[in-house]
C-alpha positions as a Python dict, from the first residue, in 0.01 Angstrom:
ca = {
    (1, 'M'): (0, 0, 0),
    (2, 'P'): (293, 206, -138),
    (3, 'D'): (393, 166, -499),
    (4, 'A'): (692, -45, -576),
    (5, 'A'): (991, 124, -729),
    (6, 'L'): (982, 155, -1102),
    (7, 'P'): (1214, -86, -1278),
    (8, 'A'): (1544, 59, -1393),
    (9, 'D'): (1569, 99, -1765),
    (10, 'S'): (1923, 130, -1889),
    (11, 'T'): (1862, 65, -2255),
    (12, 'S'): (1510, 143, -2374),
    (13, 'V'): (1161, 229, -2261),
    (14, 'P'): (886, -37, -2258),
    (15, 'R'): (607, 31, -2504),
    (16, 'A'): (328, 242, -2361),
    (17, 'V'): (-29, 109, -2352),
    (18, 'L'): (-354, 281, -2270),
    (19, 'Y'): (-514, 250, -1924),
    (20, 'V'): (-863, 359, -1827),
    (21, 'W'): (-882, 483, -1468),
    (22, 'E'): (-1133, 603, -1212),
    (23, 'G'): (-1064, 776, -883),
    (24, 'E'): (-1148, 1050, -635),
    (25, 'D'): (-998, 1397, -640),
    (26, 'A'): (-906, 1606, -332),
    (27, 'A'): (-1270, 1715, -293),
    (28, 'G'): (-1399, 1355, -300),
    (29, 'R'): (-1554, 1385, -646),
    (30, 'L'): (-1550, 1091, -886),
    (31, 'V'): (-1318, 1149, -1183),
    (32, 'R'): (-1216, 925, -1468),
    (33, 'G'): (-988, 938, -1766),
    (34, 'E'): (-723, 766, -1977),
    (35, 'L'): (-345, 755, -1945),
    (36, 'R'): (-69, 584, -2140),
    (37, 'A'): (200, 406, -1938),
    (38, 'A'): (403, 86, -1934),
    (39, 'H'): (262, -42, -1602),
    (40, 'P'): (-31, 34, -1370),
    (41, 'R'): (217, 147, -1104),
    (42, 'E'): (311, 441, -1326),
    (43, 'V'): (-56, 531, -1367),
    (44, 'R'): (-101, 535, -987),
    (45, 'A'): (211, 747, -940),
    (46, 'A'): (99, 996, -1205),
    (47, 'L'): (-252, 1021, -1053),
    (48, 'R'): (-121, 1068, -700),
    (49, 'R'): (96, 1356, -817),
    (50, 'Q'): (-234, 1516, -925),
    (51, 'D'): (-391, 1448, -581),
    (52, 'I'): (-619, 1180, -727),
    (53, 'L'): (-679, 858, -534),
    (54, 'P'): (-727, 583, -801),
    (55, 'T'): (-999, 325, -737),
    (56, 'R'): (-988, 137, -1071),
    (57, 'I'): (-715, 100, -1334),
    (58, 'Q'): (-788, -122, -1634),
    (59, 'R'): (-590, -174, -1954),
    (60, 'R'): (-766, -110, -2282),
    (61, 'W'): (-655, -383, -2525),
    (62, 'W'): (-802, -266, -2852),
    (63, 'T'): (-607, 57, -2894),
    (64, 'I'): (-383, 122, -3193),
    (65, 'P'): (-15, 47, -3120),
    (66, 'T'): (200, 352, -3055),
    (67, 'R'): (500, 440, -3272),
    (68, 'R'): (860, 424, -3168),
    (69, 'I'): (1070, 718, -3052),
    (70, 'T'): (1269, 872, -3338),
    (71, 'T'): (1558, 1118, -3349),
    (72, 'K'): (1312, 1381, -3471),
    (73, 'D'): (1105, 1331, -3155),
    (74, 'I'): (1415, 1387, -2941),
    (75, 'A'): (1506, 1699, -3142),
    (76, 'V'): (1157, 1846, -3101),
    (77, 'F'): (1160, 1772, -2727),
    (78, 'T'): (1505, 1930, -2687),
    (79, 'R'): (1394, 2246, -2866),
    (80, 'Q'): (1076, 2273, -2656),
    (81, 'F'): (1257, 2193, -2330),
    (82, 'A'): (1528, 2452, -2406),
    (83, 'A'): (1256, 2715, -2448),
    (84, 'M'): (1103, 2610, -2114),
    (85, 'V'): (1434, 2632, -1928),
    (86, 'K'): (1520, 2966, -2091),
    (87, 'A'): (1183, 3104, -1982),
    (88, 'G'): (1258, 3009, -1621),
    (89, 'V'): (1009, 2720, -1598),
    (90, 'P'): (1115, 2467, -1327),
    (91, 'L'): (1250, 2141, -1466),
    (92, 'L'): (972, 1919, -1329),
    (93, 'R'): (703, 2152, -1455),
    (94, 'G'): (878, 2168, -1793),
    (95, 'F'): (878, 1789, -1818),
    (96, 'D'): (506, 1781, -1739),
    (97, 'I'): (422, 2038, -2005),
    (98, 'V'): (635, 1884, -2281),
    (99, 'A'): (551, 1520, -2201),
    (100, 'H'): (172, 1559, -2189),
    (101, 'G'): (171, 1784, -2495),
    (102, 'H'): (343, 1532, -2723),
    (103, 'A'): (155, 1305, -2962),
    (104, 'N'): (396, 1011, -2920),
    (105, 'A'): (287, 815, -2614),
    (106, 'N'): (622, 634, -2587),
    (107, 'L'): (807, 965, -2571),
    (108, 'T'): (564, 1079, -2303),
    (109, 'L'): (645, 768, -2101),
    (110, 'L'): (1019, 823, -2152),
    (111, 'L'): (1000, 1185, -2033),
    (112, 'L'): (791, 1089, -1731),
    (113, 'R'): (1059, 835, -1635),
    (114, 'V'): (1329, 1098, -1667),
    (115, 'R'): (1115, 1336, -1460),
    (116, 'A'): (1071, 1074, -1189),
    (117, 'D'): (1450, 1028, -1169),
    (118, 'V'): (1507, 1403, -1143),
    (119, 'E'): (1236, 1429, -877),
    (120, 'A'): (1410, 1150, -683),
    (121, 'G'): (1730, 1357, -668),
    (122, 'A'): (1927, 1259, -981),
    (123, 'T'): (2092, 1522, -1196),
    (124, 'L'): (1938, 1590, -1532),
    (125, 'S'): (2236, 1443, -1720),
    (126, 'A'): (2227, 1128, -1503),
    (127, 'A'): (1852, 1091, -1562),
    (128, 'F'): (1906, 1118, -1939),
    (129, 'G'): (2200, 877, -1914),
    (130, 'R'): (1974, 598, -1794),
    (131, 'H'): (1831, 582, -2148),
    (132, 'P'): (2134, 565, -2379),
    (133, 'R'): (1923, 438, -2668),
    (134, 'H'): (1760, 778, -2694),
    (135, 'F'): (2011, 1012, -2526),
    (136, 'D'): (2367, 935, -2637),
    (137, 'R'): (2698, 1039, -2480),
    (138, 'L'): (2702, 1369, -2670),
    (139, 'Y'): (2358, 1458, -2539),
    (140, 'C'): (2437, 1367, -2178),
    (141, 'G'): (2782, 1530, -2195),
    (142, 'L'): (2644, 1865, -2309),
    (143, 'V'): (2365, 1856, -2053),
    (144, 'E'): (2620, 1784, -1781),
    (145, 'A'): (2839, 2070, -1901),
    (146, 'G'): (2539, 2301, -1898),
    (147, 'E'): (2444, 2198, -1544),
    (148, 'T'): (2802, 2250, -1421),
    (149, 'A'): (2845, 2591, -1585),
    (150, 'G'): (2489, 2712, -1513),
    (151, 'M'): (2413, 2741, -1885),
    (152, 'L'): (2166, 2459, -1929),
    (153, 'D'): (1938, 2658, -2161),
    (154, 'Q'): (2229, 2742, -2395),
    (155, 'M'): (2350, 2382, -2401),
    (156, 'L'): (2001, 2257, -2478),
    (157, 'E'): (1974, 2507, -2763),
    (158, 'R'): (2312, 2384, -2896),
    (159, 'L'): (2186, 2027, -2876),
    (160, 'A'): (1861, 2113, -3053),
    (161, 'L'): (2050, 2290, -3332),
    (162, 'H'): (2292, 2000, -3365),
    (163, 'L'): (2011, 1743, -3387),
    (164, 'E'): (1813, 1953, -3637),
    (165, 'R'): (2114, 1995, -3868),
    (166, 'T'): (2190, 1623, -3846),
    (167, 'L'): (1831, 1541, -3936),
    (168, 'A'): (1835, 1790, -4224),
    (169, 'L'): (2147, 1628, -4366),
    (170, 'R'): (1992, 1280, -4348),
    (171, 'S'): (1667, 1405, -4502),
    (172, 'R'): (1848, 1556, -4799),
    (173, 'I'): (2027, 1229, -4872),
    (174, 'R'): (1716, 1016, -4830),
    (175, 'A'): (1502, 1249, -5044),
    (176, 'A'): (1755, 1243, -5326),
    (177, 'L'): (1790, 865, -5324),
    (178, 'M'): (1421, 788, -5279),
    (179, 'Y'): (1331, 824, -5648),
    (180, 'P'): (1607, 592, -5780),
    (181, 'A'): (1525, 337, -5509),
    (182, 'V'): (1154, 335, -5600),
    (183, 'V'): (1230, 308, -5973),
    (184, 'V'): (1474, 18, -5924),
    (185, 'G'): (1234, -163, -5688),
    (186, 'T'): (943, -125, -5930),
    (187, 'A'): (1157, -241, -6221),
    (188, 'L'): (1270, -552, -6032),
    (189, 'L'): (908, -636, -5951),
    (190, 'V'): (801, -590, -6314),
    (191, 'V'): (1090, -802, -6449),
    (192, 'S'): (1013, -1074, -6194),
    (193, 'V'): (647, -1085, -6303),
    (194, 'I'): (754, -1108, -6668),
    (195, 'M'): (1003, -1388, -6598),
    (196, 'V'): (768, -1595, -6381),
    (197, 'L'): (427, -1538, -6547),
    (198, 'V'): (462, -1393, -6899),
    (199, 'I'): (752, -1589, -7048),
    (200, 'P'): (598, -1936, -6966),
    (201, 'A'): (292, -1833, -7171),
    (202, 'F'): (517, -1742, -7466),
    (203, 'H'): (698, -2072, -7421),
    (204, 'D'): (372, -2262, -7479),
    (205, 'V'): (312, -2058, -7797),
    (206, 'F'): (666, -2125, -7923),
    (207, 'R'): (627, -2496, -7855),
    (208, 'S'): (326, -2504, -8090),
    (209, 'F'): (545, -2369, -8374),
    (210, 'G'): (745, -2693, -8386),
    (211, 'A'): (1059, -2503, -8499),
    (212, 'D'): (1397, -2463, -8338),
    (213, 'L'): (1422, -2158, -8114),
    (214, 'P'): (1716, -1914, -8129),
    (215, 'G'): (1981, -1915, -7856),
    (216, 'P'): (1873, -1594, -7673),
    (217, 'T'): (1517, -1724, -7651),
    (218, 'L'): (1628, -2062, -7517),
    (219, 'L'): (1846, -1887, -7255),
    (220, 'L'): (1558, -1663, -7149),
    (221, 'I'): (1316, -1960, -7122),
    (222, 'A'): (1567, -2161, -6919),
    (223, 'L'): (1616, -1867, -6680),
    (224, 'S'): (1240, -1823, -6654),
    (225, 'D'): (1186, -2194, -6577),
    (226, 'F'): (1456, -2180, -6310),
    (227, 'L'): (1307, -1876, -6143),
    (228, 'A'): (950, -2012, -6164),
    (229, 'R'): (1060, -2338, -5999),
    (230, 'W'): (1300, -2208, -5733),
    (231, 'W'): (1187, -1850, -5663),
    (232, 'L'): (1070, -1934, -5312),
    (233, 'L'): (1399, -2104, -5225),
    (234, 'L'): (1601, -1821, -5377),
    (235, 'L'): (1399, -1562, -5186),
    (236, 'G'): (1452, -1755, -4859),
    (237, 'M'): (1823, -1793, -4926),
    (238, 'L'): (1849, -1422, -5002),
    (239, 'G'): (1672, -1333, -4677),
    (240, 'V'): (1876, -1571, -4465),
    (241, 'G'): (2198, -1455, -4629),
    (242, 'A'): (2113, -1090, -4567),
    (243, 'C'): (2026, -1152, -4202),
    (244, 'A'): (2342, -1361, -4148),
    (245, 'T'): (2558, -1090, -4310),
    (246, 'V'): (2403, -813, -4101),
    (247, 'H'): (2448, -1020, -3782),
    (248, 'A'): (2809, -1105, -3864),
    (249, 'V'): (2901, -742, -3945),
    (250, 'R'): (2725, -612, -3635),
    (251, 'H'): (2921, -841, -3400),
    (252, 'H'): (3266, -841, -3567),
    (253, 'P'): (3464, -515, -3563),
    (254, 'T'): (3696, -647, -3839),
    (255, 'L'): (3400, -694, -4076),
    (256, 'Q'): (3266, -354, -3978),
    (257, 'A'): (3599, -190, -4067),
    (258, 'L'): (3607, -380, -4399),
    (259, 'R'): (3252, -273, -4479),
    (260, 'D'): (3318, 92, -4397),
    (261, 'R'): (3643, 101, -4598),
    (262, 'T'): (3459, -56, -4891),
    (263, 'L'): (3179, 203, -4868),
    (264, 'L'): (3431, 491, -4867),
    (265, 'G'): (3593, 348, -5182),
    (266, 'L'): (3278, 312, -5391),
    (267, 'P'): (3296, 497, -5724),
    (268, 'L'): (2978, 706, -5697),
    (269, 'F'): (2864, 682, -5336),
    (270, 'G'): (3209, 683, -5171),
    (271, 'P'): (3265, 1063, -5186),
    (272, 'L'): (2908, 1123, -5060),
    (273, 'I'): (2957, 890, -4761),
    (274, 'N'): (3301, 1038, -4688),
    (275, 'K'): (3179, 1400, -4683),
    (276, 'S'): (2876, 1302, -4475),
    (277, 'C'): (3105, 1146, -4214),
    (278, 'L'): (3328, 1454, -4216),
    (279, 'A'): (3028, 1685, -4172),
    (280, 'R'): (2897, 1487, -3871),
    (281, 'W'): (3245, 1457, -3716),
    (282, 'T'): (3337, 1825, -3740),
    (283, 'R'): (2988, 1942, -3638),
    (284, 'T'): (2987, 1725, -3326),
    (285, 'L'): (3340, 1828, -3223),
    (286, 'A'): (3256, 2194, -3280),
    (287, 'T'): (2944, 2160, -3061),
    (288, 'L'): (3136, 1987, -2780),
    (289, 'H'): (3438, 2217, -2783),
    (290, 'G'): (3216, 2525, -2808),
    (291, 'A'): (3036, 2407, -2494),
    (292, 'G'): (3362, 2405, -2300),
    (293, 'V'): (3423, 2031, -2300),
    (294, 'P'): (3800, 1952, -2286),
    (295, 'M'): (3946, 1833, -2615),
    (296, 'A'): (4041, 1485, -2490),
    (297, 'Q'): (3693, 1428, -2351),
    (298, 'A'): (3534, 1576, -2663),
    (299, 'L'): (3733, 1340, -2887),
    (300, 'A'): (3620, 1042, -2675),
    (301, 'T'): (3258, 1146, -2729),
    (302, 'V'): (3295, 1235, -3100),
    (303, 'R'): (3454, 897, -3174),
    (304, 'S'): (3132, 740, -3299),
    (305, 'A'): (2976, 1058, -3442),
    (306, 'A'): (3085, 985, -3799),
    (307, 'G'): (2924, 641, -3800),
    (308, 'N'): (3225, 485, -3971),
    (309, 'R'): (3494, 256, -3827),
    (310, 'V'): (3765, 426, -4032),
    (311, 'Y'): (3696, 756, -3856),
    (312, 'E'): (3659, 584, -3518),
    (313, 'E'): (4007, 436, -3551),
    (314, 'A'): (4145, 772, -3672),
    (315, 'T'): (3982, 950, -3378),
    (316, 'D'): (4143, 706, -3133),
    (317, 'R'): (4487, 785, -3279),
    (318, 'I'): (4417, 1159, -3270),
    (319, 'R'): (4307, 1139, -2907),
    (320, 'Q'): (4625, 957, -2808),
    (321, 'E'): (4848, 1213, -2978),
    (322, 'V'): (4652, 1509, -2839),
    (323, 'G'): (4682, 1356, -2494),
    (324, 'L'): (5063, 1345, -2542),
    (325, 'G'): (5072, 1715, -2627),
    (326, 'S'): (5037, 1717, -3004),
    (327, 'S'): (4822, 1976, -3178),
    (328, 'L'): (4487, 1869, -3319),
    (329, 'A'): (4575, 1967, -3677),
    (330, 'L'): (4904, 1771, -3670),
    (331, 'A'): (4734, 1465, -3518),
    (332, 'M'): (4463, 1480, -3787),
    (333, 'E'): (4726, 1497, -4058),
    (334, 'R'): (4905, 1191, -3920),
    (335, 'S'): (4583, 994, -3901),
    (336, 'G'): (4548, 1006, -4280),
    (337, 'A'): (4167, 1017, -4266),
    (338, 'F'): (4104, 1393, -4298),
    (339, 'P'): (4149, 1613, -4609),
    (340, 'P'): (4393, 1904, -4610),
    (341, 'L'): (4112, 2161, -4591),
    (342, 'V'): (3992, 2034, -4252),
    (343, 'Q'): (4350, 2016, -4124),
    (344, 'Q'): (4421, 2375, -4232),
    (345, 'M'): (4102, 2506, -4077),
    (346, 'C'): (4184, 2330, -3749),
    (347, 'A'): (4536, 2475, -3759),
    (348, 'I'): (4397, 2826, -3811),
    (349, 'G'): (4148, 2772, -3530),
    (350, 'E'): (4419, 2656, -3289),
    (351, 'E'): (4634, 2959, -3371),
    (352, 'S'): (4347, 3207, -3339),
    (353, 'G'): (4180, 3041, -3039),
    (354, 'A'): (3855, 2989, -3229),
    (355, 'I'): (3877, 2618, -3316),
    (356, 'D'): (3507, 2559, -3255),
    (357, 'A'): (3415, 2830, -3505),
    (358, 'M'): (3653, 2689, -3767),
    (359, 'L'): (3521, 2336, -3713),
    (360, 'A'): (3168, 2468, -3756),
    (361, 'K'): (3271, 2632, -4084),
    (362, 'A'): (3427, 2303, -4196),
    (363, 'A'): (3099, 2128, -4111),
    (364, 'D'): (2901, 2390, -4307),
    (365, 'F'): (3132, 2345, -4607),
    (366, 'H'): (3099, 1967, -4610),
    (367, 'E'): (2723, 1981, -4559),
    (368, 'N'): (2698, 2205, -4867),
    (369, 'E'): (2926, 1963, -5051),
    (370, 'V'): (2694, 1678, -4951),
    (371, 'G'): (2398, 1871, -5091),
    (372, 'D'): (2577, 1932, -5421),
    (373, 'L'): (2688, 1569, -5447),
    (374, 'V'): (2337, 1446, -5371),
    (375, 'S'): (2189, 1668, -5644),
    (376, 'G'): (2454, 1559, -5893),
    (377, 'L'): (2424, 1193, -5800),
    (378, 'S'): (2046, 1204, -5836),
    (379, 'S'): (2076, 1366, -6179),
    (380, 'L'): (2335, 1106, -6283),
    (381, 'L'): (2142, 803, -6154),
    (382, 'E'): (1818, 879, -6336),
    (383, 'P'): (1952, 840, -6694),
    (384, 'L'): (2179, 554, -6583),
    (385, 'I'): (1882, 364, -6438),
    (386, 'I'): (1674, 432, -6749),
    (387, 'L'): (1958, 302, -6970),
    (388, 'V'): (2002, -18, -6769),
    (389, 'L'): (1627, -83, -6756),
    (390, 'G'): (1599, -19, -7126),
    (391, 'L'): (1870, -271, -7199),
    (392, 'V'): (1710, -533, -6973),
    (393, 'I'): (1351, -486, -7096),
    (394, 'G'): (1468, -448, -7456),
    (395, 'G'): (1671, -769, -7435),
    (396, 'I'): (1371, -959, -7301),
    (397, 'V'): (1143, -823, -7574),
    (398, 'I'): (1394, -905, -7851),
    (399, 'A'): (1448, -1259, -7717),
    (400, 'L'): (1071, -1313, -7710),
    (401, 'Y'): (1008, -1184, -8064),
    (402, 'L'): (1305, -1348, -8238),
    (403, 'P'): (1110, -1674, -8301),
    (404, 'I'): (818, -1476, -8442),
    (405, 'F'): (1051, -1293, -8681),
    (406, 'Q'): (1206, -1621, -8791),
    (407, 'L'): (861, -1775, -8843),
    (408, 'G'): (765, -1480, -9060),
    (409, 'Q'): (1072, -1527, -9275),
    (410, 'I'): (996, -1899, -9321),
    (411, 'V'): (638, -1828, -9423),
}
């Protein structure tokens, strides 16, 4: 009985599970093995491509769950696949080599689905486009440009470089902010334990004194009693409020714009977020324009590259003006979202005919700026966090020992 068609997947790939199979090869010998897939139909299809007639396919339920597909996985695949294409390896063979050589079973399943679409006659960009969760418009647009111009290997290398630089930028920011986040989280945990468990014990000791307690101590005890009684309710309200806020912002563009404008205006983190957005925006536009994508189409794709509604709205205005014949630098100046340096570099690029190179230099400059800001912010946050924690812990200790000092004076 022929296999049914695989279900179309326009958003994501079902999680792969492990199947144990047995079958007969072309010589009639019994063979067995294991294969990860989302459905037994995919196992049969994969075995038949290897000239194996399956006789038994059974799911193994006790395997460890596989991890999700990350941007790093896509970047590694793109780099490997670009090397395959540049070496002259056929596309289907390249998918087989990369897919079965990867440790992430879900990525293997994704690549096998793309391979099946290409084998059925779809273009490579169309096959990638069926999975927008993992291959965005930039990815599919550059692959399509490479297919049209006969430079698929070069476009894949551009994509791999773009993804690697984007990941490097994110990693630098996360690494710099990891230490302050861990310190603040640990401090909150310690203060919570003191407020809920330690202070009630001191309260019992103070009650045995039979003397009036000072105001700071009474305030601290009242706060401790409130947290000890209502901590579960407060934690639930905090979780529900956070989920409701995230849901509201995700589904309301007005709230998204307000959030993004607020982030850009923050005293310490605003410049870092702004330069990160500029680096991603200019890098993506440089990659697209350097690949030969028309400016209007490139601006439509780069619209969401910055990850900020302020830049999305500015990009829409720039695209409209460029479509009416305005220069890119003038349209960027009128948008009010780009600094003079980026405008000047775009103007120089338009005059010299090397706008992609100038945009790439602007991206390099802002990425270096992000690195400097991250280092400075990390150095600034460490003493600031220590100062705040010292004030909090010191205030708690003083409030706890004030009654003891007063008792000593009375005695």
